[in-house]
C-alpha positions as CSV (number, residue, x, y, z in Angstrom):
1,X,24.0,-72.6,-56.5
2,X,25.6,-70.7,-54.1
3,X,27.8,-69.5,-56.7
4,X,25.1,-68.5,-59.1
5,X,23.5,-66.6,-56.0
6,X,26.9,-64.8,-55.6
7,X,26.7,-63.8,-59.2
8,X,23.4,-62.5,-59.6
9,X,23.7,-60.7,-56.7
10,X,26.9,-58.8,-57.6
11,X,25.4,-57.9,-61.2
12,X,22.2,-56.1,-59.6
13,X,24.9,-54.3,-56.8
14,X,26.7,-53.2,-60.3
15,X,23.7,-52.4,-62.4
16,X,22.2,-50.1,-59.3
17,X,25.2,-48.2,-59.0
18,X,25.6,-47.3,-62.3
19,X,21.8,-46.4,-62.3
20,X,23.0,-43.9,-59.1
21,X,25.8,-42.6,-60.5
22,X,23.9,-41.7,-63.8
23,X,21.2,-40.3,-61.8
24,X,23.7,-37.6,-59.9
25,X,25.0,-36.8,-63.4
26,X,21.6,-35.6,-64.4
27,X,21.4,-33.5,-61.5
28,X,24.5,-32.0,-61.7
29,X,24.2,-31.2,-65.4
30,X,20.3,-29.7,-64.3
31,X,21.8,-27.5,-61.7
32,X,24.6,-26.6,-64.1
33,X,22.4,-25.3,-66.7
34,X,20.2,-23.7,-64.2
35,X,23.0,-21.5,-63.4
36,X,23.9,-20.8,-66.5
37,X,20.5,-19.7,-67.5
38,X,20.4,-17.3,-64.5
39,X,23.4,-15.7,-65.4
40,X,22.2,-14.9,-69.3
């Protein structure tokens, strides 16, 4: 039972990490687009 709990917890952390990295990537992309529009 403890093994299953550890596996579920590890998967939750990994999925949360992926979402965080994706969010940061989107923020950087939007910042880059804003800079491009400002220079035109």
